[in-house]
C-alpha positions as CSV (number, residue, x, y, z in Angstrom):
1,X,0.0,0.0,0.0
2,X,2.8,2.4,0.9
3,X,4.5,1.8,-2.5
4,X,1.3,2.4,-4.3
5,X,0.7,5.7,-2.5
6,X,4.3,6.8,-3.3
7,X,3.8,6.0,-7.0
8,X,0.5,7.9,-7.1
9,X,1.2,11.6,-7.6
10,X,-2.1,12.8,-6.2
11,X,-1.9,10.7,-3.0
12,X,1.8,11.5,-2.5
13,X,1.2,15.3,-2.9
14,X,-1.8,15.1,-0.6
15,X,0.2,13.3,2.1
16,X,2.9,15.9,1.9
17,X,0.4,18.8,2.4
18,X,-1.5,17.0,5.2
19,X,1.7,15.9,6.8
20,X,3.0,19.4,6.9
21,X,-0.2,20.6,8.4
22,X,-0.2,17.9,11.1
23,X,3.4,18.7,12.0
24,X,2.4,22.4,12.2
25,X,-0.5,21.6,14.5
26,X,1.5,19.4,16.8
27,X,4.5,21.7,17.2
28,X,2.5,25.0,16.8
29,X,3.5,26.5,20.2
30,X,7.2,25.8,19.4
31,X,7.3,27.1,15.8
32,X,5.2,30.2,15.9
33,X,7.6,33.2,15.7
34,X,5.3,35.4,17.8
35,X,2.7,34.9,20.5
36,X,-0.5,34.5,18.4
37,X,-2.6,36.0,21.2
38,X,-0.4,39.1,22.0
39,X,-2.0,42.4,20.9
40,X,-0.1,45.5,19.9
41,X,-2.4,48.3,18.9
42,X,0.6,50.3,17.7
43,X,1.3,47.7,15.0
44,X,-2.2,47.3,13.6
45,X,-2.6,46.2,10.0
46,X,1.2,46.1,9.3
47,X,1.8,44.8,5.7
48,X,3.7,41.6,5.1
49,X,7.4,42.2,5.5
50,X,8.9,39.0,4.1
51,X,11.2,36.4,5.6
52,X,13.3,37.4,8.5
53,X,11.0,40.2,9.6
54,X,9.0,40.2,12.8
55,X,5.7,39.8,11.0
56,X,6.2,37.7,7.9
57,X,2.5,37.9,6.9
58,X,1.7,41.2,8.6
59,X,-0.6,41.9,11.5
60,X,-4.4,42.1,12.0
61,X,-6.7,44.7,13.5
62,X,-5.3,44.2,17.0
63,X,-1.7,44.0,15.9
64,X,-1.5,40.2,16.3
65,X,0.9,38.3,14.0
66,X,-1.1,36.7,11.2
67,X,1.5,34.0,10.4
68,X,1.5,32.8,14.0
69,X,-2.3,32.7,14.2
70,X,-2.5,30.7,11.0
71,X,-0.1,28.1,12.4
72,X,-2.1,27.9,15.6
73,X,-5.4,27.8,13.7
74,X,-4.3,24.6,12.0
75,X,-4.9,22.8,15.3
76,X,-8.6,23.7,15.4
77,X,-9.3,23.1,11.8
78,X,-7.7,19.6,11.8
79,X,-9.4,18.8,15.1
80,X,-12.8,19.7,13.8
81,X,-12.3,17.9,10.5
82,X,-11.1,14.7,12.3
83,X,-13.7,14.6,15.0
84,X,-16.7,15.6,12.9
85,X,-15.7,13.2,10.1
86,X,-15.0,10.4,12.5
87,X,-18.4,10.9,14.3
88,X,-20.3,11.0,11.0
89,X,-18.4,8.0,9.7
90,X,-19.2,5.9,12.8
91,X,-22.9,6.8,12.8
92,X,-23.2,6.6,9.0
93,X,-21.6,3.2,8.8
94,X,-23.9,1.8,11.6
95,X,-27.0,3.2,10.0
96,X,-26.0,2.3,6.4
97,X,-25.1,-1.2,7.4
98,X,-28.3,-1.8,9.3
99,X,-30.4,-0.4,6.3
100,X,-28.6,-2.5,3.7
101,X,-28.3,-5.7,5.6
102,X,-31.7,-5.8,7.3
103,X,-33.7,-4.3,4.4
104,X,-37.5,-4.0,4.6
105,X,-39.0,-1.6,7.1
106,X,-35.6,-0.9,8.7
107,X,-34.2,0.2,5.4
108,X,-37.2,2.4,4.6
109,X,-37.1,4.2,7.9
110,X,-33.4,4.9,7.9
111,X,-33.2,6.0,4.3
112,X,-36.3,8.3,4.6
113,X,-34.6,9.9,7.6
114,X,-31.4,10.4,5.5
115,X,-33.5,11.8,2.7
116,X,-35.1,14.3,5.1
117,X,-31.6,15.5,6.2
118,X,-30.5,15.7,2.6
119,X,-33.5,17.8,1.7
120,X,-31.8,20.8,3.4
121,X,-28.7,22.5,2.1
122,X,-25.7,21.4,4.1
123,X,-24.5,24.8,5.3
124,X,-28.0,26.0,6.1
125,X,-28.7,22.9,8.1
126,X,-25.5,23.3,10.0
127,X,-26.3,26.9,10.7
128,X,-29.8,25.9,12.0
129,X,-28.3,23.3,14.3
130,X,-25.6,25.5,15.8
131,X,-28.1,28.4,16.2
132,X,-30.4,26.0,18.1
133,X,-27.6,24.4,20.3
134,X,-25.6,27.6,20.7
135,X,-22.3,28.9,19.2
136,X,-19.2,27.0,20.1
137,X,-16.7,24.5,18.7
138,X,-18.4,21.4,20.2
139,X,-21.8,22.3,18.7
140,X,-20.1,23.1,15.4
141,X,-18.6,19.6,15.3
142,X,-22.0,18.0,16.1
143,X,-23.7,20.0,13.4
144,X,-21.0,19.1,10.8
145,X,-21.3,15.4,11.7
146,X,-25.1,15.4,11.4
147,X,-24.8,17.1,7.9
148,X,-22.3,14.4,6.8
149,X,-24.1,11.3,8.1
150,X,-26.5,10.8,5.1
151,X,-23.6,10.6,2.6
152,X,-21.8,8.1,4.8
153,X,-24.9,6.0,5.3
154,X,-25.9,5.9,1.6
155,X,-22.4,4.8,0.5
156,X,-22.3,2.2,3.2
157,X,-25.7,0.9,2.3
158,X,-24.9,0.6,-1.4
159,X,-21.8,-1.4,-0.5
160,X,-23.7,-3.7,1.8
161,X,-26.4,-4.3,-0.8
162,X,-23.9,-5.1,-3.4
163,X,-21.8,-7.4,-1.3
164,X,-24.4,-9.3,0.7
165,X,-25.4,-11.3,-2.4
166,X,-21.8,-12.4,-3.1
167,X,-20.9,-16.1,-2.9
168,X,-18.5,-15.6,0.0
169,X,-21.4,-14.2,2.1
170,X,-23.5,-17.3,1.2
171,X,-20.6,-19.5,2.2
172,X,-20.3,-17.7,5.5
173,X,-24.0,-18.2,6.1
174,X,-23.7,-21.9,5.2
175,X,-21.1,-22.6,7.8
176,X,-23.2,-20.9,10.5
177,X,-21.6,-17.5,10.9
178,X,-23.7,-15.0,12.8
179,X,-25.2,-11.8,11.2
180,X,-22.8,-9.5,13.0
181,X,-19.7,-11.6,12.0
182,X,-20.9,-11.7,8.4
183,X,-21.6,-7.9,8.3
184,X,-18.4,-6.7,9.9
185,X,-15.9,-9.5,9.1
186,X,-17.0,-10.3,5.5
187,X,-19.1,-7.4,4.0
188,X,-17.7,-4.2,5.5
189,X,-14.1,-5.2,5.3
190,X,-14.5,-5.8,1.6
191,X,-16.4,-2.6,1.0
192,X,-14.3,-0.2,3.0
193,X,-12.6,1.5,0.0
194,X,-15.4,3.9,-1.1
195,X,-16.1,4.7,2.5
196,X,-12.5,5.6,3.3
197,X,-12.3,7.8,0.1
198,X,-15.5,9.5,1.1
199,X,-14.3,10.1,4.6
200,X,-11.0,11.6,3.3
201,X,-12.9,14.0,1.0
202,X,-15.3,14.7,3.9
203,X,-12.4,16.1,5.9
204,X,-12.0,19.0,3.5
205,X,-15.8,19.6,3.5
206,X,-15.9,19.6,7.3
207,X,-13.0,22.2,7.5
208,X,-14.8,24.5,5.0
209,X,-18.1,24.2,6.9
210,X,-16.3,25.0,10.2
211,X,-14.7,28.1,8.6
212,X,-18.1,29.2,7.2
213,X,-19.8,28.9,10.6
214,X,-16.9,30.7,12.3
215,X,-17.0,33.4,9.7
216,X,-20.7,34.0,10.7
217,X,-19.8,34.0,14.4
218,X,-21.4,30.6,15.1
219,X,-18.3,28.5,15.2
220,X,-15.2,28.9,17.3
221,X,-15.5,31.7,19.8
222,X,-12.6,34.0,20.9
223,X,-9.9,33.5,22.1
224,X,-9.9,30.3,20.0
225,X,-8.1,30.8,16.7
226,X,-10.1,29.9,13.6
227,X,-9.3,30.6,10.0
228,X,-12.9,31.4,9.3
229,X,-12.9,33.9,12.2
230,X,-9.8,35.5,10.8
231,X,-11.5,35.9,7.5
232,X,-14.5,37.5,9.2
233,X,-12.3,40.0,11.1
234,X,-10.2,40.8,8.0
235,X,-13.1,41.6,5.7
236,X,-13.5,44.9,7.5
237,X,-10.2,46.2,6.1
238,X,-10.0,44.1,2.9
239,X,-9.1,47.1,0.8
240,X,-6.4,48.6,3.0
241,X,-5.1,45.3,4.5
242,X,-6.0,42.5,2.1
243,X,-3.3,40.2,3.7
244,X,-5.5,39.7,6.8
245,X,-8.0,37.7,4.7
246,X,-5.7,36.5,1.9
247,X,-3.4,34.2,4.0
248,X,-6.2,32.5,6.1
249,X,-8.0,31.9,2.8
250,X,-5.0,30.3,1.2
251,X,-4.6,28.1,4.3
252,X,-8.1,26.8,3.9
253,X,-7.5,26.3,0.2
254,X,-4.3,24.4,0.8
255,X,-5.8,22.2,3.5
256,X,-8.9,21.2,1.4
257,X,-6.6,20.7,-1.6
258,X,-4.5,18.3,0.4
259,X,-7.4,16.1,1.5
260,X,-9.0,16.2,-2.0
261,X,-5.7,15.1,-3.6
262,X,-5.3,12.3,-1.0
263,X,-8.9,11.2,-1.6
264,X,-8.5,11.1,-5.3
265,X,-5.3,9.2,-5.0
266,X,-6.9,6.6,-2.6
267,X,-9.7,6.2,-5.0
268,X,-7.3,5.4,-7.8
269,X,-5.4,3.0,-5.6
270,X,-8.3,1.2,-4.0
271,X,-10.7,0.9,-6.9
272,X,-9.8,-2.2,-8.9
273,X,-11.5,-0.9,-12.0
274,X,-8.9,1.9,-12.2
275,X,-5.7,-0.2,-11.6
276,X,-5.1,-0.8,-15.3
277,X,-5.7,2.7,-16.5
């Protein structure tokens, strides 16, 4: 698997980008050149000064170092993407497996519930959930997870429906394997590839959604550092100090690009229909 990833340009580039972001998040307190929370009203909206300067990417409305805040904001973005995607993956796989394997009334009830969630635009549904639960990073992760559950459930259901009619499943039933063993040890383990790809791509979607909610003031609350919140603050001076919005925006683009490249690469690697192309 490692050799296949290294040979796949999309997956390899995605891993480099994501690996850089993970290292930045882990060692953020040690690599930030300035204190990301320190304010200096005498240094408000300083323009980027380049490498070697005190403020490589300039300062924001309170004189805080933009570069240091972007590095520290990596922690929150990756945490939201990981937890929200993991939660949606767990619940989606459980619901999709139950719907596809049980069929009948169970399938109808679960899928109609998923259709009901899908009837609402994702961002608007997330806004409604956070507005109901209250602003905050925990409620933001819950909202993002709920929005992503239907996609996970539908993909899992399709895999279960396709695989439960295969001969190896009939063989497992013939030797007396229980339903749970058949589902988890024979069906899901052979249908994990599309689910993993969707989860990888969902990381980027979760990060964008978190940034959108934080931009509207519903996500991370001060003093937590969020790229979306930085965009919201910077828009007030977008003409005179465009760097305050430019660099957080580029950070979001780079992060989503990394996960999308990795997802595309994993799809090419794990899909047997694409191996000979």
